[in-house]
TIZAVEX-646274 format. One record per residue (C-alpha): x, y, z; chain; residue number from 1; residue in one letter. Coordinates in steps of 0.25 Angstrom, whole numbers. Layout:
<nodes>
node px: X&py: Y&pz: Z&chaine: A&num: NUM&residu: A
...
</nodes>
This chain:
<nodes>
node px: 231&py: 549&pz: 31&chaine: A&num: 1&residu: M
node px: 230&py: 546&pz: 46&chaine: A&num: 2&residu: G
node px: 226&py: 556&pz: 57&chaine: A&num: 3&residu: L
node px: 238&py: 563&pz: 62&chaine: A&num: 4&residu: K
node px: 239&py: 566&pz: 77&chaine: A&num: 5&residu: T
node px: 248&py: 574&pz: 86&chaine: A&num: 6&residu: I
node px: 251&py: 571&pz: 101&chaine: A&num: 7&residu: P
node px: 242&py: 580&pz: 110&chaine: A&num: 8&residu: F
node px: 251&py: 589&pz: 120&chaine: A&num: 9&residu: D
node px: 243&py: 596&pz: 130&chaine: A&num: 10&residu: P
node px: 254&py: 606&pz: 132&chaine: A&num: 11&residu: A
node px: 251&py: 612&pz: 119&chaine: A&num: 12&residu: D
node px: 237&py: 616&pz: 124&chaine: A&num: 13&residu: Y
node px: 240&py: 621&pz: 138&chaine: A&num: 14&residu: L
node px: 242&py: 636&pz: 134&chaine: A&num: 15&residu: S
node px: 234&py: 643&pz: 145&chaine: A&num: 16&residu: S
node px: 235&py: 643&pz: 160&chaine: A&num: 17&residu: E
node px: 220&py: 638&pz: 160&chaine: A&num: 18&residu: A
node px: 224&py: 626&pz: 151&chaine: A&num: 19&residu: D
node px: 236&py: 623&pz: 160&chaine: A&num: 20&residu: V
node px: 228&py: 623&pz: 173&chaine: A&num: 21&residu: V
node px: 216&py: 615&pz: 167&chaine: A&num: 22&residu: D
node px: 226&py: 605&pz: 161&chaine: A&num: 23&residu: W
node px: 232&py: 602&pz: 175&chaine: A&num: 24&residu: L
node px: 219&py: 602&pz: 182&chaine: A&num: 25&residu: K
node px: 213&py: 591&pz: 173&chaine: A&num: 26&residu: I
node px: 225&py: 582&pz: 176&chaine: A&num: 27&residu: W
node px: 226&py: 586&pz: 191&chaine: A&num: 28&residu: M
node px: 211&py: 581&pz: 192&chaine: A&num: 29&residu: Q
node px: 212&py: 567&pz: 186&chaine: A&num: 30&residu: D
node px: 226&py: 565&pz: 181&chaine: A&num: 31&residu: G
node px: 237&py: 555&pz: 186&chaine: A&num: 32&residu: S
node px: 250&py: 561&pz: 192&chaine: A&num: 33&residu: P
node px: 256&py: 558&pz: 178&chaine: A&num: 34&residu: E
node px: 245&py: 565&pz: 171&chaine: A&num: 35&residu: E
node px: 246&py: 577&pz: 180&chaine: A&num: 36&residu: I
node px: 261&py: 578&pz: 178&chaine: A&num: 37&residu: A
node px: 260&py: 576&pz: 163&chaine: A&num: 38&residu: K
node px: 249&py: 588&pz: 163&chaine: A&num: 39&residu: A
node px: 259&py: 597&pz: 170&chaine: A&num: 40&residu: I
node px: 269&py: 593&pz: 160&chaine: A&num: 41&residu: G
node px: 259&py: 597&pz: 149&chaine: A&num: 42&residu: D
node px: 258&py: 610&pz: 156&chaine: A&num: 43&residu: I
node px: 273&py: 612&pz: 157&chaine: A&num: 44&residu: A
node px: 275&py: 609&pz: 143&chaine: A&num: 45&residu: R
node px: 264&py: 619&pz: 139&chaine: A&num: 46&residu: S
node px: 272&py: 629&pz: 146&chaine: A&num: 47&residu: Q
node px: 286&py: 625&pz: 141&chaine: A&num: 48&residu: G
node px: 294&py: 614&pz: 148&chaine: A&num: 49&residu: M
node px: 307&py: 621&pz: 147&chaine: A&num: 50&residu: T
node px: 301&py: 633&pz: 154&chaine: A&num: 51&residu: E
node px: 295&py: 624&pz: 165&chaine: A&num: 52&residu: I
node px: 308&py: 617&pz: 167&chaine: A&num: 53&residu: A
node px: 315&py: 631&pz: 168&chaine: A&num: 54&residu: R
node px: 305&py: 636&pz: 179&chaine: A&num: 55&residu: K
node px: 305&py: 623&pz: 187&chaine: A&num: 56&residu: T
node px: 320&py: 620&pz: 186&chaine: A&num: 57&residu: G
node px: 318&py: 606&pz: 181&chaine: A&num: 58&residu: L
node px: 323&py: 600&pz: 168&chaine: A&num: 59&residu: G
node px: 314&py: 601&pz: 156&chaine: A&num: 60&residu: R
node px: 315&py: 586&pz: 153&chaine: A&num: 61&residu: Q
node px: 313&py: 582&pz: 168&chaine: A&num: 62&residu: A
node px: 300&py: 590&pz: 167&chaine: A&num: 63&residu: L
node px: 295&py: 583&pz: 154&chaine: A&num: 64&residu: Y
node px: 298&py: 570&pz: 161&chaine: A&num: 65&residu: N
node px: 292&py: 573&pz: 174&chaine: A&num: 66&residu: A
node px: 279&py: 579&pz: 168&chaine: A&num: 67&residu: L
node px: 277&py: 568&pz: 158&chaine: A&num: 68&residu: S
node px: 267&py: 556&pz: 158&chaine: A&num: 69&residu: E
node px: 278&py: 548&pz: 164&chaine: A&num: 70&residu: R
node px: 284&py: 558&pz: 173&chaine: A&num: 71&residu: G
node px: 283&py: 559&pz: 188&chaine: A&num: 72&residu: N
node px: 286&py: 573&pz: 193&chaine: A&num: 73&residu: P
node px: 289&py: 576&pz: 207&chaine: A&num: 74&residu: T
node px: 280&py: 586&pz: 214&chaine: A&num: 75&residu: L
node px: 292&py: 595&pz: 214&chaine: A&num: 76&residu: E
node px: 292&py: 595&pz: 199&chaine: A&num: 77&residu: T
node px: 277&py: 596&pz: 198&chaine: A&num: 78&residu: L
node px: 277&py: 608&pz: 207&chaine: A&num: 79&residu: M
node px: 289&py: 615&pz: 200&chaine: A&num: 80&residu: A
node px: 282&py: 613&pz: 186&chaine: A&num: 81&residu: V
node px: 268&py: 618&pz: 191&chaine: A&num: 82&residu: L
node px: 275&py: 630&pz: 197&chaine: A&num: 83&residu: D
node px: 282&py: 633&pz: 184&chaine: A&num: 84&residu: A
node px: 269&py: 632&pz: 177&chaine: A&num: 85&residu: L
node px: 263&py: 642&pz: 187&chaine: A&num: 86&residu: G
node px: 254&py: 631&pz: 193&chaine: A&num: 87&residu: L
node px: 253&py: 626&pz: 207&chaine: A&num: 88&residu: Q
node px: 248&py: 613&pz: 213&chaine: A&num: 89&residu: L
node px: 236&py: 614&pz: 222&chaine: A&num: 90&residu: T
node px: 227&py: 604&pz: 230&chaine: A&num: 91&residu: V
node px: 212&py: 604&pz: 232&chaine: A&num: 92&residu: Q
node px: 203&py: 594&pz: 237&chaine: A&num: 93&residu: R
node px: 197&py: 584&pz: 227&chaine: A&num: 94&residu: K
node px: 183&py: 586&pz: 223&chaine: A&num: 95&residu: A
node px: 174&py: 575&pz: 229&chaine: A&num: 96&residu: A
</nodes>
């Protein structure tokens, strides 16, 4: 009998505020724009995409598409999602 595997979904493991912040920080440091958008999507799914859609006023399917590996969300969408998640985008100088 072969080894059975199931797909890994990070959203299943982002259960605390610290997990969420750490997950996003990791991707913000070294991730591509697509990976960062997907990480935000992971967080949104962990909180419930229907609730995030309600808070942002955006369609649930549109959010799934924008925050997927192939999505390309606008800054407006990202800001709305981050706000719905209780997060904010900040800027700091890169470490040398």
